[in-house]
N, C-alpha and C positions, 0 to 999 in steps of 0.2 A: 747314182754315184755318191750318195752320202756314205757316212761311215758304217751304216747298217747294211750295206750291200752284201748279199750272201756270197760267200766264197765257195766255189766248186773246185774240183781238181784242175789245176791249170799248169801250163808249161812253165819251166823256170825262165826267168828273164832278169838279167842283172839290172836293167833300167827300172824294173818294177820293185826290185829289192826283195825283202822277205815276204812280200804280200803280192805275188804275181796274179795278174788277171788276164782274161782273154782280150787280146788287142782288138779283135773283130767286134766282140760284144761291147767293148768300151767305145769304139768309134760309132757303133750304132746308137748306143745310149746318148752319146754326146750330140749326135744329129737330132735325136728325138727331143732332147732337152732344149736344143737351140730353137726348134720349131714350136714345140708345145708350151714352153714356159710363158711366152708372151700371150698365147691364146688362153691358157689356164689362168694367168694373172688377170686378164680381162674378164673371163667368165665368172671368177669368184666374186666379182662385184655386182653380178646380176642377180635378180630375184630367184632365178632357178638354181643357183649354186648350192645352197644349203639342202634343199630337198633332194637334188640329184646325188650329192655326195652321200647323203643318208641312205639312199636306195643302193648305191654302189657298195657302201659299207655293209649293209644288211645282206646284199647278194653274196659278198665274200664270206660272211659268217655262215650263211645258209650253205654255200658250197663246202665250207670246212665241216659243217655239221653232216653233210652228205658223205664226205670222206670218212668221218667217224662211224657212221652207220654201217658202211660196208667194210670197216676194219682196216682202212688204209691210213688212218690218222687217229690220234687220241692225245688228250692232255694227261700228263702224268705228274705226280708230285715230284718236287725237286729233292731227291734223296742222295744225289751224288754231285760231284763237282761238274758244273756246266762247262761246255767248250768255250762259251762266251764269258769273258771276265766281266764285261758290262752287265750281262744278265745275272751273273753270280752275285754282284754287290746289290743289285736290285732285289734279288731273292732273299739274301741275308737280312736286309733291312725290312723287307716286307714281313718275313717270318718273325722278326723281333717285335713287330707291331701287332702280331696276331692275325695277319692276313693269310688267306690261303693263296699259295703261289704254285702254279703248274707250268710246265714247259710242253710245247707241242712236239710230239714224236710221230714222225712219218716213216713207217717201216721200222728199221732199227736205228734211225738217225734222229737226233735231237736238233731242232732248228731254232733260230733266233726269234721265236714267236711265243708269247706267254699269255696265260689267263690268271688274273688276280681276282680273288673274292674278298671283298671288304667285310668288316664286322657286321654291317647292316644288311648284308646279302647282295649288294650291288656287285656286278662283275664288269671287268674291263679286259678286252682282248687287245693285245698290241704287239708290234714287232719293234725290236731295238730299244726304244724308250717310250714310256706311256704318255699319251696326250688325251685329254678329255674331249676337246673340240676337234672333230674330224676335219672340218673345213680348214682349221688352222694347220692340221697335220699335212693336208694336201698343199696348202699355200706355202709351207715352209721349204718346199723343194727348190724354190728360186735361190735360196741362200747358198746352195752348192755351186751356183754359177759365179765363178770368181770375178768376172767383169761386172755383172749386175751388182754384186755385193760392194765392189770397189766404188762404183758410181753412187750407190746409196750412202756409203760412209762419207764420201767426198762432199755430197750435198749437205750432209749433217755436220760438216766441219771436223770430222774425226780423222786423225793422221793416218795415211796409208802410204805405201811405197809408190813412187811415181812410175807410171807405165800405162799400158793399155792392151786391149785385145786386138789381135791382128789376124787377117785371113790369107795373107800372102807373104812370100819372102821379101818382096819389095817393102811392104809395110813394116815388117819386122826390122829391116835395116834402118828405116826412117826413125822408129822408136829408139833403136840402139844408138843412133847418132844424136838423139835429142836429150838423152838423160846421162847422168853420171855413171861411169863404169867402176866396178863390174856390174853385170846385170844377171837376173835370174830368168830362165825360160822354162815355162811349164804349160801343161795342157789347161785349157780354160775350164774343162770339166774333169773331175777325178779327185782322188784323195790319196792319203798316205804317201805323198811325195813321189808317186809313180812318174817316171820319165821326166823328172824335174832336174834341170842342170843349173848349177850355181857357179859363181866366179867366172862368168863369161866376159872376157875383156877384148877379144879380137873378132873380126868378121868371120874368120875361119872357124873359131869355136862356136860362134853364133849359128852358123849354118848347120853344124853337127847337132847342136842343141835344138834348133828349130825342127829339123827332121825327126829327132827323137820324140819331141812333144807331139808332132803331127801323127805319130803312130797310134796315139790314143784319142786325139781330138783335132778336128779341122781348125777351129779357132784356137789360137795360142796366145798366152799372156807373156809379154816382155816387160820387165819392170826392174827398177833399181835394186841392187843387192844391199839391203840394210845390214849393218854390222851388229853383232851381239848374239845372245842366246835366243832360241825360239821358245816362246812361252805359250801355253794353252790356258786361256781364261774361260771358265765355264760360268754361264749366267743362267739363272732360273727365275722366272717371273720378274725380270727387270733388275735382279740383284746379283752381284758378283758372289760366287760360291767359292771358287778356288783358282789358284794360279800355279801351274806346274811348269817348271823349266825342263825342256827336253834338249839336252846338248848332244851334238854329234861326237864321235870319238875324236879326241884331241891328244896331241903330244906337245911337250915343251922342250926346246933345244937346250943343250948344255955345252955347245961349242966343241964337243969331242965325238959324240956318237952320230952315226948316220940315221936318217929317218927309219930305215928298215930295222936297225938295231933298237931304236926307241920303241918301234911298234912291237918287236919281239918281247922287249921288257914289259911293255904295257899288257901284252897278252898273257904273260906268265904270272903277272901280279894282280890281275883283274879280280874283282869280287865274284863270287859264285854266280850271281844273277846276271852278270854282264857278259855278253857274247864276245867272241874273238873278232879282231879286225882281220878280214880276209884279204889275201893278196889276189886281186883280180885286175882285169883290164880297166875296169871302172875306177879302181883306186889309182892306177897309174895315170889315167887321163885326168882325174881330179887333181892330182899333184901337179901334172904338167900345166894345167890352167893357172896354177899359182907359181909357175916357173920353178918347180922342184922335181926331183927324181928320188927314188928310194935310196940313192947313194949320197944325197945332199946332206951335209952337216949343218944343222941349224945353229944360228948364233945363240949363245946362252940367254935364256929368258924369253926367247921368241916362241909363242904358242901358235900352232896352226891346226885347222880342222883336217880330218882325213876323209870326210864324206859329207854329202849334202843330206844324208839320212840321219835322223835323230832317234834316240832311244836306246834302251839297254841291249836289245838284240843285235844292234850294229856295233856295240862296243862303247856306246855313249853313256849318258847319265840322265837320271830323272830326279828332280828335286822340287818338293813342294815349297813355294816361296810366298804363299799368301800372307803370312804373318810379317814378312819383312818388306813387302811391297809398299812403295810410297803412297800415302793416302790420296794424293792428287791423281796418281795413275790409276788407283782403284776406282776413284770416282769417274775418271774418263772412260774406263772400260764399262762401267755400269751405264754411263750415258750412251755409249755406243750400242749397247743392247736395247736401250730405249729408242734410239734412232732407227735401228732395224725393225723394232716393233714386234719381235717374236719372243714368246716367253721361255723358250728352251733352245739354247745355242751354245756353241763353243768357238771362241775367237782364237786364231793363231796370230801372234804378233812377235815382232823382233824389237829388242831394245838393248842398248849397250849396258844399261844398269837398271836393275829392278828397284833399287833403293833411291835413285835420283829423282828430282823434280822433273816431270815429263816436259815442262816448258824449257828446260835447259839442255835437252838432248834431241837427237834425231831418231825417232822411233815410228813405228806404224803397224797397223793391222794388215796382214798379208792374205788371209782368207777366213772363211767361217764354215762351220759344220752344223747342219740341222739335227744330226744325231750324234753328238759328241761322245767320246769314250770317257764317261764319268769315272770309270774304274781306275783311271790313271791317278786320280787324286787320293785313292784309298791305299795305295801301296807304292809310294815313291821310294827310290833308293835312299834318298836323303830328305831331311825335313820332317815336319809333323804332318801325318796324314789328315785329310779332310773328308768327312762323310758327305760326299756329294749326293749319294742315293737318298739320304735323309731329306735333303733340300727338295729333291724331285718328288718324293712322296708327300712332303708337307704341301707342296704346290697342288698336287692332285687332290689331296684331302680338302683343300680350300674350295675346289671346284667340283667336289664329288656330287653335289646336289644336281649337277647337270647330267649325271649318268642315270639311266633308267633303273628303276627298282626291279623291273622284270629281268630275271637272270637269263642271259642269252647263252646258247650253246651248253 
């Protein structure tokens, strides 16, 4: 359930948003992660870990080679725009450095798996994002467990939103009653905000949100709803690379027009890359949790969110804020990466201000991705783009000596 999970054709689901997934498969994955993560975490510290991971890795490459021999798969040069924007920025930067970069084609379909050939002839096959250390790649899966990540950050003294993982309705109510309202309810495992409910202030709303999150994951996270924009901080090799603000669609009242009229105006004046705010049951329910309806006239100057989903496709905004982020906040995010101890990750955090001293405000990291969408830093709607792909390849180049000189596949 990292951001690299392959998307197949799936049924439409308003709770999943623009990235629907199979609920049955998600529940199965969550169960497997819940059982296997502790076992894998223990095993990776044993003497057998590295040789076994090497064998599994080589077995996969051999299997892939077999598919190529019988014509079911092949690596092809990237001569067209890739379906994966993340893969595209990696390909563009790789080719600018003189690397050979190919994408795996299975039948007529391009998949999110690549082969890069470096100038000295070394080759690396990877899915999503490249990693030289295969053991590190396997061990990074634990980061997608929101509760394990929250515990890790708390032990390191990194700010997080208050809350915990629960396995029952009774436990969900106990957490709800012990923290400030409103709260957020979300699956413990998963990504892209699927089945996440925000602005939960009543037990009735909590029950609906709890049932929604349980559709994807048995354990559910209940935590305080921090105020502010959602930011995505990408860290590579312990260093902060970029900070992207991902805002939900918002409107500001003028004391005259209704919410519906303000949404209509927003839709007709939106930039070309920004999607429309759609009138759905989910929008109605989201407004109701804030005590509004489509006919509400907002006071002048009052700004409200229209969705818990962020990004351009939902009618929101993306803004690269690295250059204006307070230096102490930048340092704290880099420290968080060092606390986690993984060289490639993306933090999602919420803060009321990106320019303020973090010691003067309530902010916190809400989750982490082991395969972050680095492409978001390359093409923000606002702000100066950041070449995150360059930072990734710089890191790989520093460790390239660990890749065998024998070309595989």
